[in-house]
All heavy atoms as an XYZ file, in Angstrom:
927
protein
N     211.840   -129.412    103.382
C     212.352   -128.570    104.410
C     212.999   -129.563    105.500
O     214.016   -129.191    106.030
C     211.331   -127.718    105.036
C     211.780   -126.823    106.024
S     212.941   -125.612    105.396
C     213.264   -124.716    106.832
N     212.324   -130.609    105.858
C     212.800   -131.469    106.859
C     214.273   -132.066    106.513
O     215.089   -132.129    107.335
C     211.859   -132.628    107.277
C     210.509   -132.056    107.810
C     212.484   -133.601    108.095
C     209.479   -133.016    107.931
N     214.256   -132.499    105.228
C     215.514   -132.988    104.720
C     216.717   -132.025    104.795
O     217.840   -132.366    105.273
C     215.330   -133.481    103.250
C     216.678   -134.049    102.729
C     216.420   -134.680    101.255
O     215.345   -135.152    100.997
O     217.437   -134.509    100.585
N     216.342   -130.808    104.615
C     217.420   -129.707    104.602
C     217.793   -129.432    106.112
O     219.040   -129.371    106.312
C     216.733   -128.464    104.100
C     217.721   -127.348    104.039
C     217.115   -126.145    103.387
N     218.164   -125.120    102.871
C     217.893   -123.903    102.706
N     216.592   -123.472    102.733
N     218.894   -123.166    102.291
N     216.972   -129.491    106.994
C     217.357   -129.441    108.427
C     218.162   -130.523    108.925
O     219.207   -130.373    109.521
C     216.040   -129.187    109.284
C     216.461   -129.265    110.781
C     215.335   -127.936    109.007
N     217.898   -131.746    108.394
C     218.626   -132.935    108.813
C     219.975   -132.786    108.264
O     221.026   -132.997    108.953
C     217.883   -134.144    108.211
O     216.571   -134.228    108.856
C     218.702   -135.509    108.670
N     220.186   -132.376    106.972
C     221.533   -132.314    106.437
C     222.383   -131.189    107.173
O     223.500   -131.442    107.504
C     221.441   -131.937    104.902
C     220.938   -133.108    104.038
C     221.047   -132.660    102.512
N     220.615   -133.800    101.861
C     220.242   -133.666    100.593
N     220.297   -132.556     99.936
N     219.950   -134.704     99.898
N     221.712   -130.138    107.458
C     222.372   -129.120    108.265
C     222.821   -129.558    109.615
O     223.945   -129.216    110.074
C     221.440   -127.838    108.426
C     221.302   -127.054    107.057
C     220.371   -125.856    107.268
O     219.580   -125.815    108.201
N     220.450   -124.964    106.240
N     222.046   -130.336    110.260
C     222.288   -130.957    111.529
C     223.561   -131.862    111.457
O     224.465   -131.842    112.214
C     221.204   -131.690    112.147
O     220.051   -130.920    112.363
N     223.574   -132.719    110.323
C     224.598   -133.592    110.076
C     225.939   -132.811    109.713
O     227.003   -133.169    110.354
C     224.479   -134.570    108.930
C     223.289   -135.489    109.244
C     222.833   -136.374    108.051
O     223.113   -135.867    106.904
N     222.189   -137.449    108.233
N     225.844   -131.787    108.991
C     227.041   -130.906    108.752
C     227.618   -130.295    110.100
O     228.740   -130.290    110.247
C     226.679   -129.932    107.741
C     226.503   -130.573    106.236
C     227.873   -128.894    107.633
C     225.810   -129.683    105.259
N     226.687   -129.737    110.830
C     227.107   -129.108    112.090
C     227.741   -130.146    112.962
O     228.835   -129.904    113.582
C     225.874   -128.516    112.749
C     226.242   -127.750    114.074
C     227.130   -126.620    113.747
O     226.890   -125.831    112.759
N     228.178   -126.425    114.472
N     227.193   -131.409    113.138
C     227.915   -132.494    113.909
C     229.296   -132.778    113.471
O     230.152   -132.913    114.175
C     227.006   -133.754    113.958
C     225.774   -133.574    114.695
C     224.851   -134.897    114.486
O     225.139   -135.766    113.618
N     223.782   -134.927    115.256
N     229.411   -132.836    112.130
C     230.799   -133.181    111.566
C     231.650   -131.953    111.836
O     232.841   -132.149    112.222
C     230.650   -133.436    110.050
C     229.935   -134.808    109.835
C     232.012   -133.415    109.330
C     229.595   -135.052    108.352
N     231.185   -130.720    111.686
C     231.996   -129.596    111.915
C     232.474   -129.573    113.399
O     233.596   -129.279    113.764
C     231.332   -128.296    111.594
C     231.281   -128.124    109.906
C     230.386   -127.015    109.669
O     229.516   -126.519    110.353
N     230.582   -126.520    108.314
N     231.441   -129.786    114.258
C     231.777   -129.919    115.808
C     232.799   -130.950    116.003
O     233.708   -130.726    116.910
C     230.536   -130.086    116.553
C     229.557   -128.882    116.538
O     229.999   -127.826    116.031
O     228.378   -129.092    116.851
N     232.721   -132.098    115.477
C     233.646   -133.215    115.619
C     235.080   -132.717    115.126
O     236.010   -133.092    115.746
C     233.217   -134.458    114.908
N     235.087   -131.920    114.083
C     236.418   -131.421    113.541
C     236.956   -130.529    114.464
O     238.260   -130.459    114.619
N     236.176   -129.720    115.233
C     236.729   -128.730    116.259
C     237.330   -129.508    117.421
O     238.285   -128.879    118.058
C     235.656   -127.686    116.565
C     235.241   -126.783    115.526
C     234.076   -125.915    115.904
C     233.650   -125.002    114.799
N     232.466   -124.255    115.223
N     236.637   -130.638    117.765
C     237.130   -131.380    118.935
C     238.352   -132.282    118.576
O     239.060   -132.781    119.477
C     235.964   -132.250    119.319
C     234.871   -131.515    120.077
C     233.836   -132.399    120.707
N     233.336   -133.431    119.772
C     232.183   -133.388    119.180
N     231.493   -132.242    119.310
N     231.814   -134.323    118.398
N     238.641   -132.525    117.269
C     239.759   -133.362    116.990
C     241.005   -132.750    117.287
O     241.323   -131.508    116.879
C     239.681   -133.671    115.477
O     238.451   -134.283    115.113
C     240.841   -134.643    114.981
N     241.746   -133.453    118.100
C     243.134   -132.769    118.577
C     243.996   -132.421    117.483
O     244.637   -131.403    117.491
C     243.716   -133.748    119.651
N     244.155   -133.381    116.501
C     245.058   -133.073    115.416
C     244.378   -132.164    114.510
O     245.136   -131.649    113.516
C     245.365   -134.349    114.649
N     243.205   -131.799    114.583
C     242.491   -130.830    113.670
C     242.238   -131.507    112.337
O     242.577   -132.616    112.041
N     241.604   -130.791    111.546
C     241.384   -131.117    110.120
C     239.943   -131.770    109.891
O     239.605   -132.621    110.683
N     239.385   -131.197    108.959
C     238.049   -131.769    108.609
C     238.109   -133.141    108.051
O     237.162   -133.919    108.397
C     237.483   -130.737    107.538
C     236.074   -131.099    107.043
C     234.962   -130.816    107.937
C     235.724   -131.803    105.919
C     233.661   -131.281    107.654
C     234.541   -132.077    105.531
C     233.437   -131.821    106.384
N     239.083   -133.506    107.323
C     239.145   -134.837    106.816
C     239.188   -135.945    107.973
O     238.447   -136.894    107.777
C     240.459   -135.055    105.912
N     240.076   -135.768    108.940
C     239.957   -136.689    109.990
C     238.556   -136.662    110.749
O     238.181   -137.886    111.085
C     240.997   -136.388    111.069
C     242.429   -136.422    110.533
S     243.755   -136.111    111.778
C     243.336   -137.303    112.952
N     237.954   -135.662    110.942
C     236.639   -135.691    111.523
C     235.660   -136.375    110.638
O     234.746   -137.085    111.220
C     236.142   -134.220    111.803
N     235.707   -136.099    109.324
C     234.813   -136.775    108.442
C     234.990   -138.374    108.523
O     234.078   -139.100    108.546
C     235.004   -136.362    107.038
C     234.194   -136.998    105.967
C     232.712   -136.803    106.158
C     234.585   -136.490    104.530
N     236.233   -138.706    108.455
C     236.634   -140.234    108.455
C     236.026   -140.722    109.865
O     235.476   -141.882    109.889
C     238.084   -140.441    108.335
C     238.570   -140.242    107.045
C     237.885   -141.023    105.899
O     237.555   -142.163    106.145
N     237.649   -140.369    104.801
N     236.175   -140.001    110.906
C     235.792   -140.472    112.206
C     234.203   -140.696    112.150
O     233.560   -141.559    112.709
C     236.174   -139.558    113.376
N     233.582   -139.712    111.629
C     232.107   -139.689    111.505
C     231.639   -140.895    110.618
O     230.605   -141.601    110.949
C     231.490   -138.401    111.036
C     230.049   -138.255    110.952
C     229.454   -138.122    112.328
O     230.139   -137.743    113.337
O     228.323   -138.535    112.505
N     232.337   -141.141    109.592
C     231.987   -142.235    108.700
C     232.050   -143.587    109.315
O     231.315   -144.492    109.218
C     232.742   -142.188    107.330
C     232.425   -141.034    106.400
C     233.374   -140.956    105.311
C     231.020   -141.085    105.882
N     233.288   -143.634    110.056
C     233.472   -144.891    110.792
C     232.613   -145.187    111.895
O     232.240   -146.190    112.190
N     232.081   -144.086    112.555
C     231.110   -144.158    113.633
C     229.826   -144.633    113.099
O     229.049   -145.260    113.756
C     230.963   -142.858    114.327
C     230.272   -142.891    115.728
C     230.344   -141.520    116.356
N     229.695   -140.529    115.582
C     228.502   -139.942    115.885
N     227.953   -140.325    117.078
N     227.995   -139.026    115.187
N     229.362   -144.202    111.870
C     228.159   -144.540    111.295
C     228.091   -146.042    111.060
O     227.101   -146.720    111.274
C     227.969   -143.870    110.000
N     229.262   -146.582    110.806
C     229.448   -148.018    110.732
C     228.448   -148.702    109.761
O     227.927   -149.773    110.068
N     228.162   -148.218    108.656
C     227.276   -148.721    107.642
C     227.639   -150.207    107.381
O     228.912   -150.338    106.947
C     227.110   -147.988    106.448
C     226.378   -146.639    106.626
C     226.160   -145.953    105.278
O     227.066   -145.978    104.398
N     225.078   -145.349    105.141
N     226.859   -151.094    107.329
C     227.047   -152.424    106.863
C     226.725   -152.484    105.343
O     225.707   -151.881    105.019
C     226.283   -153.430    107.699
C     226.757   -153.620    109.128
C     228.203   -154.084    109.228
O     228.633   -154.839    108.461
O     228.988   -153.520    110.050
N     227.418   -153.276    104.594
C     227.125   -153.380    103.235
C     225.912   -154.405    103.060
O     225.860   -155.444    103.750
C     228.343   -154.052    102.408
C     227.899   -154.332    101.003
C     229.547   -153.090    102.555
N     224.929   -153.975    102.384
C     223.775   -154.891    102.099
C     223.775   -155.158    100.576
O     223.965   -154.413     99.738
C     222.512   -154.008    102.503
C     221.175   -154.829    102.437
C     220.181   -153.983    102.841
O     220.272   -153.100    103.798
O     218.981   -153.960    102.166
N     223.346   -156.417    100.310
C     223.271   -156.861     98.889
C     221.803   -156.972     98.582
O     221.081   -157.675     99.322
C     223.945   -158.257     98.723
C     225.485   -158.150     98.640
C     226.095   -158.016     99.796
C     226.151   -158.125     97.536
C     227.618   -157.902     99.818
C     227.540   -158.123     97.414
C     228.267   -157.931     98.575
N     221.382   -156.380     97.490
C     220.068   -156.562     96.937
C     219.829   -157.993     96.492
O     220.741   -158.697     96.369
C     219.717   -155.642     95.718
O     220.573   -156.049     94.672
N     218.509   -158.451     96.453
C     218.258   -159.845     96.056
C     218.820   -159.957     94.570
O     219.363   -161.137     94.340
C     216.786   -160.067     96.011
C     216.147   -160.154     97.393
C     214.777   -160.368     97.309
C     214.040   -160.363     98.634
N     212.629   -160.631     98.774
N     218.743   -158.988     93.820
C     219.284   -159.134     92.314
C     220.785   -159.295     92.465
O     221.403   -160.130     91.769
C     218.970   -157.743     91.708
C     219.611   -157.703     90.264
N     218.992   -158.415     89.202
C     220.635   -156.991     89.709
C     219.823   -158.180     88.226
N     220.828   -157.345     88.557
N     221.517   -158.567     93.350
C     222.956   -158.804     93.407
C     223.346   -160.189     94.024
O     224.307   -160.731     93.420
C     223.657   -157.651     94.304
N     222.613   -160.636     94.843
C     222.855   -161.932     95.388
C     222.712   -163.013     94.270
O     223.472   -163.895     94.132
C     221.975   -162.311     96.588
C     222.411   -161.322     97.750
C     222.144   -163.718     97.017
C     221.444   -161.414     98.962
N     221.497   -162.948     93.513
C     221.264   -163.843     92.544
C     222.321   -163.758     91.447
O     222.871   -164.782     90.992
C     219.939   -163.477     91.846
O     218.905   -163.555     92.842
C     219.549   -164.451     90.743
N     222.790   -162.597     91.008
C     223.823   -162.425     89.980
C     225.157   -162.985     90.430
O     225.852   -163.574     89.759
C     223.867   -160.887     89.610
C     222.745   -160.437     88.839
C     222.548   -161.010     87.553
N     221.480   -160.477     86.736
C     220.384   -161.152     86.548
N     220.135   -162.328     87.004
N     219.407   -160.657     85.895
N     225.479   -162.737     91.737
C     226.738   -163.291     92.245
C     226.740   -164.733     92.190
O     227.737   -165.414     91.817
C     227.024   -162.697     93.585
N     225.791   -165.320     92.612
C     225.554   -166.836     92.664
C     225.640   -167.338     91.134
O     226.362   -168.310     90.907
C     224.301   -167.325     93.265
C     224.283   -167.055     94.846
C     222.933   -167.401     95.492
O     221.992   -167.764     94.676
O     222.871   -167.341     96.570
N     224.933   -166.746     90.205
C     224.954   -167.171     88.893
C     226.313   -167.123     88.158
O     226.649   -167.925     87.446
C     223.916   -166.388     88.046
C     222.538   -166.620     88.307
C     221.531   -165.640     87.540
O     222.105   -164.696     86.818
O     220.344   -165.894     87.662
N     226.950   -166.097     88.546
C     228.332   -165.772     87.964
C     229.472   -166.220     88.698
O     230.706   -166.067     88.396
C     228.373   -164.258     87.714
C     227.213   -163.708     86.788
C     227.024   -162.295     86.830
N     226.108   -161.871     85.894
C     225.401   -160.703     85.741
N     225.671   -159.917     86.671
N     224.538   -160.604     84.894
N     229.220   -166.961     89.795
C     230.339   -167.591     90.552
C     231.189   -166.571     91.310
O     232.363   -166.934     91.572
N     230.610   -165.489     91.726
C     231.402   -164.455     92.444
C     231.243   -164.827     93.914
O     230.094   -164.804     94.507
C     230.899   -163.053     92.189
C     231.093   -162.720     90.702
C     231.604   -162.011     93.038
C     230.484   -161.407     90.264
N     232.305   -165.130     94.601
C     232.267   -165.510     96.034
C     232.261   -164.305     96.813
O     233.253   -163.483     96.767
C     233.392   -166.409     96.313
C     233.435   -166.959     97.762
C     234.487   -167.840     98.106
O     235.340   -168.213     97.149
O     234.602   -168.281     99.143
N     231.338   -164.142     97.813
C     231.333   -162.914     98.632
C     231.995   -163.309     99.982
O     231.463   -163.991    100.708
C     229.865   -162.448     98.864
C     229.090   -162.264     97.579
C     229.839   -161.185     99.716
C     229.647   -161.320     96.585
N     233.178   -162.839    100.050
C     233.990   -163.160    101.257
C     234.128   -161.930    102.178
O     233.750   -160.860    101.765
C     235.477   -163.504    100.850
O     236.052   -162.442    100.192
C     235.447   -164.730     99.923
N     234.500   -162.125    103.394
C     234.652   -160.978    104.292
C     235.611   -159.913    103.875
O     235.416   -158.784    103.938
C     235.120   -161.592    105.686
C     234.479   -163.002    105.566
C     234.585   -163.389    104.193
N     236.717   -160.473    103.188
C     237.787   -159.544    102.588
C     237.052   -158.714    101.510
O     237.361   -157.469    101.403
N     236.252   -159.313    100.628
C     235.698   -158.525     99.577
C     234.597   -157.499    100.190
O     234.625   -156.392     99.664
C     234.776   -159.543     98.535
C     234.071   -158.850     97.520
C     234.981   -158.072     96.555
C     233.309   -159.914     96.707
N     233.921   -157.962    101.206
C     232.980   -156.966    101.813
C     233.793   -155.793    102.379
O     233.406   -154.666    102.271
C     232.125   -157.585    102.915
C     231.180   -158.552    102.168
C     231.465   -156.652    103.758
C     230.419   -159.419    103.196
N     234.988   -156.066    102.953
C     235.839   -154.948    103.498
C     236.297   -153.996    102.438
O     236.264   -152.850    102.521
C     237.056   -155.502    104.278
C     236.667   -156.090    105.619
O     235.569   -155.780    106.168
O     237.592   -156.963    106.152
N     236.593   -154.633    101.198
C     237.049   -153.811    100.084
C     235.817   -152.909     99.575
O     236.110   -151.752     99.224
C     237.521   -154.748     98.911
C     238.773   -155.350     99.098
C     239.181   -156.228     97.927
O     238.254   -156.977     97.417
N     240.510   -156.209     97.623
N     234.632   -153.554     99.546
C     233.490   -152.773     99.188
C     233.253   -151.647    100.145
O     233.001   -150.450     99.707
C     232.377   -153.689     99.082
C     232.400   -154.591     97.798
C     230.913   -152.909     98.832
C     231.462   -155.722     97.688
N     233.340   -151.884    101.522
C     233.154   -150.819    102.382
C     234.045   -149.717    102.211
O     233.809   -148.545    102.270
C     233.277   -151.353    103.923
C     232.169   -152.179    104.328
C     232.540   -152.656    105.795
C     231.423   -153.451    106.369
N     231.667   -153.974    107.712
N     235.388   -150.074    101.941
C     236.485   -149.037    101.722
C     236.208   -148.211    100.524
O     236.297   -147.016    100.572
N     235.642   -148.821     99.472
C     235.315   -148.119     98.226
C     234.228   -147.194     98.494
O     234.122   -146.038     97.974
C     235.070   -148.987     97.003
O     233.911   -149.751     97.340
N     233.290   -147.576     99.345
C     232.043   -146.703     99.646
C     232.533   -145.460    100.437
O     232.141   -144.411    100.142
C     231.031   -147.562    100.451
C     230.256   -148.441     99.568
S     228.893   -149.337    100.292
C     229.094   -149.009    102.134
N     233.483   -145.735    101.406
C     233.917   -144.642    102.225
C     234.612   -143.558    101.357
O     234.418   -142.345    101.515
C     234.796   -145.115    103.306
C     235.579   -143.984    104.005
C     234.050   -145.873    104.360
N     235.492   -144.145    100.464
C     236.241   -143.212     99.535
C     235.326   -142.464     98.574
O     235.498   -141.252     98.356
C     237.256   -144.011     98.657
C     238.474   -144.373     99.567
C     239.550   -145.152     98.745
N     238.972   -146.470     98.397
C     239.466   -147.207     97.335
N     240.492   -146.793     96.643
N     238.918   -148.371     97.099
N     234.272   -143.142     98.077
C     233.320   -142.559     97.182
C     232.515   -141.510     97.903
O     232.249   -140.417     97.396
C     232.446   -143.555     96.545
N     232.095   -141.853     99.096
C     231.212   -140.915    100.012
C     231.994   -139.612    100.289
O     231.510   -138.469    100.184
C     230.788   -141.604    101.215
C     229.691   -140.768    101.947
C     229.157   -141.594    103.172
O     229.847   -142.496    103.735
N     227.995   -141.282    103.488
N     233.254   -139.770    100.438
C     234.212   -138.601    100.814
C     234.195   -137.656     99.563
O     234.445   -136.429     99.636
C     235.551   -139.110    101.204
N     234.118   -138.226     98.343
C     234.050   -137.396     97.176
C     232.787   -137.027     96.730
O     232.620   -136.220     95.790
C     234.844   -138.170     96.066
C     236.289   -138.517     96.302
C     237.112   -137.288     96.123
C     238.554   -137.519     96.291
N     239.389   -136.375     96.101
N     231.793   -137.347     97.440
C     230.425   -137.017     97.075
C     229.644   -137.896     96.041
O     228.559   -137.582     95.622
N     230.264   -139.027     95.743
C     229.566   -139.924     94.799
C     228.385   -140.656     95.384
O     228.471   -140.980     96.629
C     230.516   -140.894     94.199
N     227.326   -140.970     94.709
C     226.169   -141.619     95.137
C     226.045   -142.976     94.579
O     225.560   -143.927     95.317
C     224.993   -140.831     95.000
O     224.739   -140.514     93.662
C     224.962   -139.625     95.730
N     226.372   -143.158     93.358
C     226.185   -144.452     92.665
C     227.535   -144.733     91.928
O     227.932   -143.952     91.107
C     225.073   -144.479     91.700
C     223.684   -144.386     92.339
O     223.388   -145.231     93.070
N     222.937   -143.341     92.000
N     228.182   -145.839     92.393
C     229.509   -146.008     91.891
C     229.689   -147.511     91.234
O     228.871   -148.367     91.511
C     230.601   -145.946     93.014
C     230.310   -147.000     94.108
C     230.636   -144.441     93.582
C     231.482   -147.252     95.052
N     230.703   -147.591     90.429
C     231.123   -148.783     89.853
C     232.480   -149.102     90.691
O     233.479   -148.423     90.534
C     231.411   -148.740     88.417
C     232.131   -149.919     87.794
C     231.049   -151.186     87.813
C     232.527   -149.633     86.384
N     232.430   -150.211     91.444
C     233.568   -150.616     92.184
C     234.039   -151.765     91.459
O     233.301   -152.836     91.345
C     233.244   -150.908     93.721
N     235.358   -151.861     91.027
C     235.782   -152.975     90.144
C     237.205   -153.339     90.387
O     238.040   -152.602     90.914
C     235.576   -152.574     88.789
C     236.303   -151.346     88.360
S     236.045   -150.933     86.495
C     237.109   -152.032     85.745
N     237.596   -154.594     90.091
C     238.879   -155.140     90.029
C     239.074   -155.754     88.641
O     238.197   -155.580     87.817
C     239.321   -155.954     91.308
C     238.622   -157.228     91.314
O     237.841   -157.575     90.395
O     238.652   -157.873     92.475
N     240.062   -156.579     88.520
C     240.324   -157.133     87.227
C     239.282   -158.305     86.897
O     239.249   -158.661     85.725
C     241.728   -157.681     87.031
O     241.954   -158.637     88.088
C     242.738   -156.607     87.128
N     238.720   -158.876     87.875
C     237.778   -160.095     87.666
C     236.358   -159.784     87.961
O     235.554   -160.506     87.329
C     238.221   -161.173     88.720
C     239.654   -161.597     88.545
C     240.038   -162.578     89.627
O     239.142   -162.804     90.469
O     241.239   -162.975     89.581
N     235.980   -158.820     88.585
C     234.530   -158.569     88.928
C     234.367   -157.079     89.254
O     235.209   -156.263     89.397
C     234.135   -159.262     90.159
C     234.976   -158.979     91.436
C     234.769   -160.037     92.503
C     235.920   -159.998     93.455
N     237.259   -160.263     93.027
N     233.122   -156.726     89.142
C     232.656   -155.345     89.370
C     231.256   -155.303     90.041
O     230.457   -156.282     89.982
C     232.464   -154.593     88.099
N     231.007   -154.231     90.712
C     229.768   -154.036     91.558
C     229.279   -152.593     91.307
O     230.029   -151.750     91.311
C     229.931   -154.316     92.924
C     230.564   -155.720     93.368
C     231.923   -155.821     93.520
C     229.663   -156.782     93.471
C     232.432   -157.099     93.795
C     230.153   -157.971     93.800
C     231.587   -158.182     93.945
N     227.846   -152.525     91.105
C     227.240   -151.253     91.098
C     226.779   -151.113     92.488
O     226.029   -151.928     92.962
C     226.218   -151.200     90.033
C     226.652   -151.436     88.649
C     225.347   -149.840     90.122
C     227.526   -150.438     88.012
N     227.063   -149.905     93.114
C     226.752   -149.795     94.592
C     226.061   -148.411     94.764
O     226.548   -147.376     94.263
C     228.061   -149.693     95.491
C     228.870   -151.111     95.163
C     227.745   -149.457     96.824
C     230.141   -151.126     95.818
N     225.077   -148.420     95.479
C     224.369   -147.184     96.029
C     225.042   -146.802     97.246
O     224.735   -147.464     98.216
C     222.819   -147.339     96.016
C     222.158   -146.103     96.432
O     222.059   -145.862     97.641
N     221.708   -145.257     95.550
N     225.744   -145.762     97.257
C     226.653   -145.399     98.419
C     225.737   -144.917     99.546
O     225.971   -145.478    100.744
C     227.618   -144.378     98.061
C     228.394   -143.968     99.242
C     228.679   -144.938     97.036
N     224.793   -144.024     99.369
C     223.987   -143.596    100.574
C     223.246   -144.653    101.371
O     223.089   -144.597    102.582
C     223.011   -142.472    100.036
C     223.675   -142.094     98.808
C     224.364   -143.271     98.225
N     222.862   -145.573    100.630
C     222.153   -146.849    101.174
C     223.040   -147.916    101.525
O     222.478   -148.930    101.990
C     220.906   -147.199    100.343
C     219.936   -146.099    100.348
N     219.738   -145.335     99.153
C     218.984   -145.706    101.172
C     218.768   -144.517     99.368
N     218.279   -144.688    100.595
N     224.310   -147.840    101.149
C     225.272   -148.916    101.367
C     224.705   -150.287    100.732
O     224.791   -151.301    101.436
C     225.638   -149.112    102.844
N     224.205   -150.231     99.633
C     223.651   -151.358     98.893
C     224.161   -151.652     97.582
O     224.334   -150.744     96.723
C     222.083   -151.077     98.689
C     221.352   -152.209     97.957
C     219.913   -151.825     97.874
N     219.227   -152.048     99.228
C     218.361   -153.092     99.407
N     218.220   -153.940     98.472
N     217.833   -153.301    100.610
N     224.590   -153.023     97.512
C     225.130   -153.505     96.190
C     223.978   -153.857     95.382
O     222.999   -154.587     95.730
C     225.983   -154.669     96.409
C     226.495   -155.262     95.175
C     227.279   -154.305     97.377
N     223.945   -153.137     94.142
C     222.766   -153.282     93.333
C     222.968   -154.588     92.405
O     222.009   -155.208     92.208
C     222.568   -152.016     92.369
C     222.487   -150.775     93.241
C     221.469   -152.178     91.445
C     221.340   -150.872     94.211
N     224.195   -154.763     91.832
C     224.431   -155.874     90.907
C     225.917   -156.284     90.940
O     226.688   -155.432     91.320
C     223.941   -155.651     89.422
O     223.821   -156.843     88.807
C     224.723   -154.685     88.762
N     226.124   -157.478     90.543
C     227.555   -157.972     90.365
C     227.775   -158.400     88.968
O     226.924   -159.016     88.338
C     227.739   -159.203     91.377
N     228.966   -158.141     88.496
C     229.327   -158.338     87.081
C     230.709   -159.068     87.005
O     231.546   -158.736     87.774
C     229.281   -157.109     86.232
C     228.007   -156.395     86.448
C     229.546   -157.404     84.905
C     228.185   -154.844     86.461
N     230.803   -160.039     86.159
C     232.159   -160.654     86.038
C     232.873   -159.977     84.773
O     232.414   -159.184     83.984
C     231.906   -162.111     85.556
O     231.237   -162.279     84.303
C     231.280   -162.859     86.706
N     234.204   -160.277     84.676
C     235.107   -159.794     83.687
C     234.555   -159.968     82.266
O     234.566   -158.949     81.476
C     236.549   -160.403     83.858
C     237.480   -159.778     82.891
C     238.821   -160.485     82.985
O     238.929   -161.599     83.476
N     239.968   -159.783     82.421
N     234.052   -161.138     82.016
C     233.518   -161.493     80.633
C     232.389   -160.498     80.382
O     232.243   -160.052     79.115
C     233.076   -162.858     80.572
C     234.195   -163.748     80.690
O     235.415   -163.415     80.248
O     234.007   -165.010     81.096
N     231.527   -160.214     81.219
C     230.318   -159.326     80.979
C     230.726   -157.850     80.913
O     230.116   -157.085     80.411
C     229.359   -159.518     81.936
C     228.751   -160.923     81.971
C     228.004   -161.292     83.192
O     228.394   -160.916     84.346
O     227.044   -161.926     83.081
N     232.008   -157.453     81.506
C     232.343   -156.099     81.481
C     232.811   -155.689     80.091
O     232.816   -154.486     79.741
C     233.544   -155.777     82.471
C     233.096   -155.757     83.860
S     234.385   -155.258     85.033
C     235.123   -156.834     85.489
N     233.239   -156.574     79.234
C     233.896   -156.305     78.039
C     232.996   -155.427     77.128
O     233.333   -154.511     76.360
C     234.327   -157.560     77.248
C     235.442   -158.190     77.934
C     235.874   -159.415     77.191
C     237.054   -160.189     77.893
N     237.427   -161.470     77.380
N     231.677   -155.824     77.075
C     230.748   -155.132     76.143
C     229.718   -154.383     76.845
O     228.679   -153.963     76.220
C     230.027   -156.269     75.260
C     230.961   -156.996     74.391
O     231.931   -156.374     73.805
O     230.834   -158.200     74.184
N     229.940   -154.080     78.179
C     228.967   -153.345     78.890
C     229.203   -151.795     78.828
O     230.280   -151.219     78.720
C     229.092   -153.739     80.297
O     228.646   -155.081     80.520
N     228.059   -151.140     79.009
C     228.117   -149.734     79.155
C     227.327   -149.381     80.477
O     226.223   -149.984     80.813
C     227.339   -148.992     78.053
C     227.116   -147.522     78.326
C     227.920   -149.271     76.679
N     228.063   -148.768     81.397
C     227.448   -148.538     82.692
C     226.983   -147.063     82.834
O     227.605   -146.180     82.510
C     228.675   -148.657     83.674
C     229.230   -150.001     83.772
C     230.408   -150.386     83.152
C     228.600   -151.184     84.324
C     231.015   -151.508     83.223
C     229.161   -152.396     84.370
C     230.370   -152.658     83.768
N     225.680   -147.058     83.114
C     224.985   -145.791     83.109
C     224.484   -145.475     84.554
O     224.485   -146.354     85.432
C     223.705   -145.696     82.212
O     222.908   -146.782     82.521
C     224.222   -145.960     80.828
N     224.117   -144.309     84.832
C     223.635   -143.878     86.056
C     224.554   -144.051     87.268
O     224.248   -144.387     88.376
C     222.319   -144.593     86.346
C     221.152   -144.208     85.393
O     221.093   -143.144     84.919
N     220.277   -145.059     85.126
N     225.794   -143.841     86.916
C     226.870   -143.872     88.039
C     227.590   -142.550     87.893
O     227.624   -141.890     86.935
C     227.890   -145.061     87.849
C     228.669   -144.850     86.554
C     227.291   -146.422     87.888
C     229.870   -145.767     86.406
N     228.077   -142.154     89.095
C     228.763   -140.861     89.063
C     230.247   -141.067     89.733
O     230.834   -140.028     90.012
C     227.933   -139.787     89.973
C     227.651   -140.323     91.424
O     228.045   -141.363     91.741
O     227.001   -139.544     92.008
N     230.701   -142.253     89.742
C     231.959   -142.434     90.244
C     232.399   -143.926     89.864
O     231.604   -144.744     89.787
N     233.677   -144.142     89.856
C     234.316   -145.442     89.765
C     235.481   -145.653     90.729
O     236.122   -144.694     90.919
C     234.852   -145.689     88.278
N     235.495   -146.743     91.462
C     236.448   -146.980     92.441
C     237.162   -148.431     92.114
O     236.327   -149.358     91.892
C     236.010   -147.005     93.815
C     236.981   -147.149     94.864
C     235.194   -145.632     94.067
N     238.446   -148.487     92.267
C     239.061   -149.772     92.091
C     239.198   -150.425     93.470
O     239.530   -149.809     94.397
C     240.496   -149.619     91.466
C     240.422   -149.309     89.978
C     240.683   -147.952     89.649
C     240.188   -150.193     89.066
C     240.630   -147.668     88.324
C     240.090   -149.912     87.648
C     240.323   -148.451     87.366
N     238.752   -151.666     93.534
C     238.694   -152.407     94.780
C     240.187   -152.616     95.260
O     241.089   -152.827     94.479
C     237.942   -153.668     94.599
C     236.445   -153.644     94.336
C     235.857   -155.023     94.099
C     235.800   -153.087     95.603
């Protein structure tokens, strides 16, 4: 019950923000709310270890790409996503803004990704 009340409060805040938005539109209010939340990307110990083992460099630009993919996935309601480009991929838990693991292109060839509900290109 507490979780339900919290979600209703969050929805009400977003709807109120939408009413206050001069240009109107729920999408703009949602983006403003997501930006205001300002979630930082967190890497699990497993993801850090895998990135180091696999030679994946975590740069500020890459973190910005991951943040962008999380915002797009969250807007569509996805909770666990595969964010990928031609060289690397990340499994990300969107609600917790946490990178679960990192994978290289060679490992993607024979992989099956389960327990994801969305895919985003970096």
